[in-house]
C-alpha positions in Angstrom: 0.0 0.0 -0.1 0.9 3.6 -0.3 1.1 5.0 3.4 1.3 8.5 4.4 3.0 8.9 7.9 2.4 12.3 9.7 4.2 12.8 12.8 6.9 14.9 14.4 10.0 14.4 12.4 12.3 16.3 14.8 14.4 17.5 11.7 15.6 20.4 13.7 17.5 18.1 16.2 19.8 16.9 13.2 19.8 13.2 14.1 19.6 13.6 17.9 16.1 11.9 17.9 16.6 9.5 15.0 15.8 6.5 17.4 12.1 7.6 18.3 8.9 6.0 17.9 7.9 7.7 14.4 11.1 6.3 12.9 10.5 2.9 14.1 7.0 3.0 12.7 8.4 4.3 9.3 10.9 1.4 9.3 8.3 -1.1 10.1 6.0 0.0 7.4 8.9 0.0 4.8 10.1 -3.6 5.8 6.4 -4.8 5.5 6.6 -3.8 2.0 4.6 -0.5 1.9 5.6 2.5 0.0 5.9 5.2 2.8 5.9 9.0 2.5 6.9 10.7 5.7 5.4 14.3 6.5 6.8 16.2 9.7 3.9 18.4 10.5 5.9 20.5 13.0 9.0 20.9 10.6 6.7 22.1 7.7 5.1 24.7 10.1 8.5 25.8 11.4 9.6 26.6 7.8 7.3 29.7 8.1 9.8 31.4 10.3 10.1 32.2 14.1 6.3 32.1 14.6 5.8 29.2 12.1 4.9 26.7 14.7 2.1 29.1 16.0 0.8 30.4 12.7 1.8 27.4 10.4 -1.3 25.3 10.6 -2.5 26.4 7.2 0.8 25.5 5.7 0.6 22.0 7.2 -2.7 21.5 5.9 -1.9 22.7 2.5 1.0 20.4 2.0 -0.8 17.4 3.6 -3.5 17.8 0.9 -1.1 18.4 -1.8 0.5 15.2 -0.9 -2.7 13.4 -0.7 -3.6 14.5 -4.2 -0.3 13.6 -5.8 0.8 10.5 -3.6 -2.8 9.3 -3.4 -2.2 7.3 -0.1 -4.2 4.1 0.7 -3.6 4.6 4.3 -2.7 7.5 6.5 -1.1 7.1 9.8 -0.7 10.2 12.2 1.3 10.3 15.3 0.1 13.0 17.7 0.4 15.4 14.7 -1.0 18.5 16.6 -0.6 20.9 13.7 -2.5 18.9 11.2 -6.4 19.8 11.4 -9.4 17.5 11.6 -10.8 19.3 8.6 -7.9 18.5 6.5 -8.1 14.8 7.5 -11.8 15.0 6.4 -11.1 16.6 3.1 -8.5 13.8 2.5 -11.3 11.3 2.7 -13.1 13.3 0.0 -10.0 13.1 -2.1 -10.0 9.2 -1.7 -13.2 7.7 -0.5 -11.4 4.5 0.5 -8.5 5.8 2.4 -8.2 4.7 6.1 -6.8 7.0 8.7 -5.2 5.7 11.9 -3.7 7.7 15.0 -1.1 6.3 17.4 -0.4 7.7 20.8 2.7 6.8 22.7 2.4 9.2 25.7 0.3 8.7 28.8 -3.5 9.2 27.7 -4.2 11.0 31.0 -2.2 13.9 30.0 -5.1 16.3 28.8 -3.3 17.6 25.8 -2.6 14.2 24.5 -6.2 13.1 25.1 -7.5 16.4 23.3 -5.0 16.0 20.3 -6.7 12.7 19.6 -10.4 13.2 20.5 -10.4 16.4 18.2 -9.6 14.1 15.3 -12.0 11.3 16.2 -14.6 12.4 13.5 -11.9 11.6 10.7 -10.2 8.5 12.2 -10.9 4.9 11.6 -8.6 3.6 14.3 -6.6 4.7 17.4 -3.6 2.9 18.8 -2.1 3.6 22.2 0.7 2.3 24.3 -1.9 2.0 27.2 -4.5 -0.7 27.0 -8.1 -1.5 28.0 -10.5 0.9 29.7 -8.2 3.8 29.6 -8.3 4.0 25.9 -11.9 2.6 25.4 -13.4 5.3 27.5 -11.5 8.2 25.9 -11.5 7.1 22.1 -13.9 4.6 21.3 -16.8 5.6 18.8 -18.8 3.6 16.6 -16.8 4.3 13.6 -13.4 4.1 15.3 -11.7 0.9 16.4 -9.2 1.2 19.2 -6.5 -1.0 20.4 -3.2 -1.3 22.3 0.3 -1.5 20.8 3.7 -2.1 22.7 6.6 0.2 22.3 8.5 -1.6 19.5 12.2 -2.4 19.3 14.1 -2.1 16.0 17.3 -4.2 15.5 18.6 -1.5 13.0 18.4 1.2 15.6 18.8 -1.0 18.9 22.0 -2.6 17.7 23.7 -3.4 21.1 24.0 -6.8 22.3 24.6 -6.3 25.9 23.5 -9.9 26.8 26.5 -11.3 25.2 29.1 -9.2 27.2 30.4 -9.3 30.8 32.8 -6.4 30.7 30.4 -3.5 30.9 31.4 -0.7 33.4 27.9 -0.1 35.1 25.4 -2.4 36.7 22.4 -0.4 35.7 21.3 2.5 33.2 18.6 5.1 33.5 18.0 8.2 31.2 15.4 10.8 31.5 14.5 13.4 28.9 12.4 16.0 30.8 10.6 16.8 33.9 7.1 16.9 32.3 4.4 15.6 34.8 7.1 15.1 37.5 6.1 15.6 41.3 7.7 15.4 44.6 8.7 11.9 45.4 8.4 10.7 41.7 10.3 7.4 41.5 11.7 8.4 38.2 14.2 10.7 40.3 14.1 9.1 43.8 15.0 5.7 42.8 18.1 6.5 40.7 19.2 8.9 43.5 18.9 6.1 46.0 20.9 3.7 43.8 23.5 6.2 43.3 24.1 6.3 47.0 24.7 2.5 47.4 28.4 2.0 47.6 28.1 -1.4 45.9 26.0 -0.4 43.1 27.2 1.3 39.9 24.5 3.4 38.1 24.8 5.6 35.1 22.0 7.9 35.0 21.1 11.1 33.0 18.6 14.0 32.5 18.7 15.6 36.1 21.1 16.4 38.9 23.1 18.4 36.4 23.6 15.3 34.3 22.9 16.0 30.6 20.0 14.8 28.6 21.4 12.0 26.3 20.4 12.3 22.6 21.6 10.6 19.4 24.8 8.5 19.2 25.7 9.5 22.9 22.5 7.7 24.1 23.6 4.4 22.7 27.2 4.8 23.6 26.1 5.1 27.2 23.8 2.1 26.9 26.8 0.1 25.7 28.6 0.7 28.9 25.7 -0.9 31.0 24.6 -4.5 31.9 20.9 -3.6 32.7 18.2 -1.0 32.2 15.7 0.6 34.6 12.2 1.0 33.5 10.0 3.5 35.5 7.3 5.1 33.6 5.1 8.3 34.4 2.3 7.5 36.7 -0.2 9.3 39.0 0.8 7.8 42.3 0.8 11.4 43.7 -2.8 11.9 42.7 -5.1 9.7 44.7 -8.1 10.5 42.8 -6.3 9.7 39.5 -4.4 6.7 40.6 -6.6 4.3 38.9 -4.9 1.1 37.6 -6.9 1.6 34.4 -4.8 4.7 33.4 -1.7 2.7 33.8 -2.5 -0.7 32.3 0.4 -2.0 30.1 1.8 1.5 29.7 5.5 2.0 29.5 7.9 4.7 28.4 9.3 3.9 25.0 12.7 3.2 26.6 11.5 -0.5 27.2 11.8 -1.1 23.6 15.3 0.5 23.4 16.6 -1.5 26.3 15.0 -4.7 25.4 16.2 -4.3 21.8 19.9 -3.7 23.1 19.9 -6.9 25.5 19.9 -5.1 28.7 18.6 -7.1 31.7 15.3 -5.2 32.5 14.4 -3.9 35.8 10.6 -2.9 35.5 8.7 -1.1 38.1 5.4 -2.9 39.3 2.0 -1.2 38.7 1.6 -1.2 35.1 0.8 -5.0 34.8 3.6 -5.4 32.2 4.3 -9.0 33.8 1.2 -10.1 31.8 3.0 -9.5 28.6 6.7 -10.0 29.6 7.0 -12.9 32.1 8.7 -12.3 35.5 12.0 -13.9 36.4 12.6 -15.5 33.0 12.3 -12.4 30.8 12.7 -9.5 33.0 13.1 -8.7 36.6 10.2 -6.8 38.5 10.4 -4.5 41.8 8.1 -2.4 43.9 10.5 -0.5 46.1 14.0 1.0 45.7 15.3 -1.5 48.5 13.9 -4.5 46.5 15.5 -3.2 43.4 18.9 -2.6 45.1 18.9 -6.1 46.5 18.1 -7.6 43.1 20.8 -5.6 41.4 23.3 -6.9 44.0 22.2 -10.5 43.3 22.7 -10.3 39.6 26.0 -8.5 40.2 27.3 -11.5 42.0 25.5 -13.8 39.4 26.4 -12.4 36.1 25.8 -15.8 34.2 22.0 -15.6 35.5 21.9 -11.9 34.3 23.0 -12.7 31.0 20.5 -15.7 30.6 17.4 -13.6 31.5 18.6 -10.7 29.5 19.0 -12.9 26.5 15.7 -14.7 27.0 14.0 -11.2 27.3 15.9 -9.7 24.3 15.1 -12.5 22.1 11.4 -12.5 23.0 11.1 -8.8 22.5 13.1 -8.9 19.2 10.8 -11.6 17.7 7.4 -10.5 18.9 7.5 -6.8 19.7 9.4 -5.4 16.7 8.7 -2.6 14.4 7.3 -5.0 11.8 5.0 -6.7 14.1 3.5 -3.4 15.6 2.9 -1.7 12.3 1.4 -4.9 10.8 -1.0 -5.2 13.6 -2.0 -1.5 13.3 -2.9 -2.0 9.6 -4.5 -5.4 10.2 -6.9 -4.1 12.8 -7.8 -1.0 10.9 -8.6 -2.7 7.7 -10.2 -5.8 9.3 -11.5 -4.5 12.8 -9.7 -7.6 14.3 -6.5 -9.6 14.1 -6.0 -12.0 11.3 -2.9 -13.6 12.9 -1.4 -14.2 16.3 0.2 -11.4 18.1 1.9 -11.8 21.5 -0.1 -8.8 23.0 -3.7 -10.5 23.1 -5.4 -7.2 24.5 -9.1 -6.5 23.7 -9.8 -4.5 20.6 -12.8 -2.1 20.9 
């Protein structure tokens, strides 16, 4: 098929974000045999000058519709394309009466601006896919004409090239990288747990993004991963807001780092509370923890038992690379959009609405 992918291309970062979700989706579509045209809505708007992102929506719509007329896509996939209007998407359906339009969301759906970006476009959409599952996405995005489903964060072996599970000479026991403070709060485990580990004399952690440590981007990000035996997975939550601490808001959600780390063969330490053990088996494929103290004890165990670290890391990496890769995820999105159900076996057997 001819597929038009509209998402943030991050061209202004000059390669620093070449590993992010939209690139993986692009790679998956191409490797599945589709002819893909990529449109970066934010970069097109930015071409309008200093205030392009503010006043450039008409430029985005104009370019988008030109592409629809000339490229004539069979399928349009949008990834939180804030600057593309619903009106333009509806016009695209007039240009091609048979085109299917799907949106994907990789951020927490309880962020109000993320929810609004998708709900505003629902009149033009045929499907929505999120890295959160079940009731959280059903109640927000399900409509009679819209199919809603869950997708995991994919790995991509062309991007996640490190094979940490094959080595024993890494400098650090565990790796953690943050890219910002958005939605952080006092006591946020994304900050408190790495700091706790850093105070343990017998644990070597390499962490970034706060405490005067730089945000890692581009090649530097993967060079840092290469020095580590394990990766820490703690995702945004609402543990600080009792009224919003509903498990349905967190079900199967994870930061996209989970795909990076599994793909690179790190032993994964995953914080409980997101039900990811339903997808990724505990002890054989990954290590789960609830508190900083429990995590520290498990790091100490695997530091003394590196062969077991390698065994679990290898099992987890092989599983993720085989079943949660960029081709599987993009094939699922097209499969569900076109058929309203799955036509083959996927390892995330979550409900489709």
